[in-house]
VEXBA-944977 format. One record per atom (N, C-alpha, C): y, x, z. Coordinates in Angstrom, 1 decimal. Atoms other than C-alpha are relative to their C-alpha. Example, Ala and Ser with C-alpha at 12.3 -4.5 7.8 and 13.67 -1.06 7.14 Angstrom:
// VEXBA-944977
> -1.2  0.9  0.0
> -4.5  12.3  7.8
> 1.2  0.9  0.0
> -1.1  -0.9  0.0
> -1.1  13.7  7.1
> 1.1  -0.8  0.8
//
This chain:
// VEXBA-944977
> -1.2  0.9  -0.1
> 0.0  0.0  0.1
> 1.3  0.9  -0.1
> -1.2  -0.6  0.2
> 3.3  1.4  -1.1
> 1.0  -0.6  1.0
> -1.0  0.5  -0.9
> 6.1  1.1  1.3
> 1.5  0.0  -1.0
> -1.1  0.0  0.8
> 9.6  0.1  -0.1
> 1.1  1.1  0.9
> -1.0  -0.8  -0.6
> 12.7  2.3  0.7
> 0.5  -0.6  1.3
> -0.5  0.8  -1.1
> 13.8  -0.3  3.2
> -0.9  0.0  1.1
> 1.1  -0.2  -0.9
> 10.5  -0.3  5.0
> -0.1  1.5  0.6
> 0.2  -1.4  -0.4
> 10.6  3.6  5.1
> 1.2  0.2  1.1
> -1.1  -0.2  -0.7
> 14.1  3.4  6.5
> -0.2  -0.5  1.4
> 0.4  0.8  -1.3
> 13.1  0.8  9.4
> -1.0  0.8  0.9
> 0.9  -0.7  -0.7
> 10.2  2.9  10.3
> 0.3  1.3  0.6
> -0.6  -1.2  -0.5
> 12.2  6.1  10.5
> 1.0  -0.3  1.3
> -0.6  0.3  -1.1
> 14.3  4.3  13.0
> -0.8  -0.3  1.3
> 1.0  0.4  -1.3
> 11.5  2.9  15.2
> -0.6  1.3  0.6
> 0.6  -1.1  -0.5
> 10.0  6.4  15.4
> 1.0  1.2  0.3
> -1.1  -1.2  -0.2
> 13.3  8.5  15.8
> 0.2  -0.2  1.5
> -0.2  0.0  -1.4
> 13.4  9.5  19.5
> 1.5  -0.3  0.2
> -1.5  0.1  -0.4
> 17.2  9.5  19.4
> 0.6  -1.4  -0.3
> -0.6  1.2  0.3
> 17.6  6.1  17.8
> -0.9  -1.2  0.6
> 0.9  1.0  -0.6
> 14.7  4.1  19.4
> 0.6  -0.6  1.3
> -0.5  0.6  -1.1
> 16.5  3.6  22.7
> 0.9  -1.1  -0.2
> -0.9  1.0  0.4
> 19.3  1.8  21.1
> -0.7  -1.1  -0.7
> 0.8  1.2  0.6
> 16.9  -0.3  19.0
> -0.6  -0.8  1.2
> 0.6  0.8  -0.9
> 15.1  -1.4  22.1
> 0.9  -0.7  0.9
> -1.0  0.6  -0.6
> 18.1  -2.2  23.9
> 0.7  -1.1  -0.8
> -0.4  1.0  0.9
> 19.3  -4.4  21.0
> -1.1  -1.1  0.1
> 1.0  0.9  -0.1
> 15.9  -6.0  20.9
> 0.0  -0.8  1.3
> -0.1  0.7  -1.4
> 16.1  -6.7  24.7
> 1.1  -0.8  0.0
> -1.2  1.0  0.0
> 19.4  -8.4  24.3
> -0.3  -1.2  -0.8
> 0.3  1.0  0.8
> 18.1  -10.5  21.6
> -1.2  -0.8  0.5
> 1.2  0.6  -0.6
> 15.0  -11.4  23.7
> -1.1  0.1  -0.9
> 1.1  -0.4  1.0
> 12.7  -9.8  21.1
> -0.8  1.2  0.4
> 0.6  -1.4  -0.4
> 11.5  -6.8  23.0
> -1.5  -0.3  0.1
> 1.5  0.1  -0.1
> 8.1  -8.2  24.0
> -0.7  -0.4  -1.2
> 0.5  0.4  1.4
> 7.5  -9.5  20.4
> -0.1  1.4  -0.8
> 0.2  -1.4  0.5
> 8.3  -5.9  19.3
> -1.3  0.9  0.3
> 1.2  -0.7  -0.5
> 5.8  -4.4  21.5
> -1.3  -0.5  -0.5
> 1.2  0.6  0.5
> 3.2  -6.8  20.5
> -0.2  0.2  -1.4
> 0.1  -0.4  1.3
> 3.8  -6.1  17.0
> -0.4  1.4  -0.2
> 0.2  -1.3  0.1
> 3.7  -2.4  17.5
> -1.5  0.3  0.4
> 1.2  0.0  -0.3
> 0.4  -2.8  19.3
> -0.9  -0.4  -1.3
> 0.7  0.5  1.1
> -0.9  -4.8  16.4
> -0.2  0.9  -1.1
> 0.1  -1.1  1.2
> 0.0  -2.0  13.9
> -0.9  1.1  0.5
> 0.8  -1.3  -0.6
> -1.6  0.7  16.1
> -1.4  -0.4  -0.2
> 1.4  0.3  0.2
> -4.7  -1.4  16.2
> -0.6  -0.2  -1.4
> 0.4  0.0  1.3
> -4.7  -2.1  12.5
> -0.1  1.5  -0.5
> 0.0  -1.5  0.5
> -4.2  1.8  11.9
> -1.5  0.5  0.6
> 1.3  -0.5  -0.4
> -7.2  2.5  14.2
> -1.3  -0.5  -0.7
> 1.1  0.5  0.7
> -9.5  0.1  12.4
> -0.1  0.6  -1.3
> 0.2  -0.8  1.3
> -8.7  1.8  9.1
> -0.5  1.3  0.0
> 0.5  -1.3  -0.4
> -9.3  5.1  10.6
> -1.6  -0.1  0.1
> 1.4  0.1  -0.3
> -12.6  3.9  11.7
> -0.9  -0.2  -1.2
> 0.7  0.3  1.1
> -13.7  2.4  8.4
> 0.0  1.1  -0.9
> 0.0  -1.1  0.9
> -12.6  5.6  6.6
> -1.2  1.1  0.4
> 1.0  -0.9  -0.3
> -15.2  7.6  8.7
> -1.2  -0.4  -0.2
//
């Protein structure tokens, strides 16, 4: 699956240790912090599943 430039940009923000705290603060103010963490856990689980299938 190829990512668009926008998807790559958003991922760079999520994984940037200098930008992540501001992102989390914004999500918390919007009431979306827990949803973000749930989605992040889902992505990690999907990545683990793909890794297991490749082995």
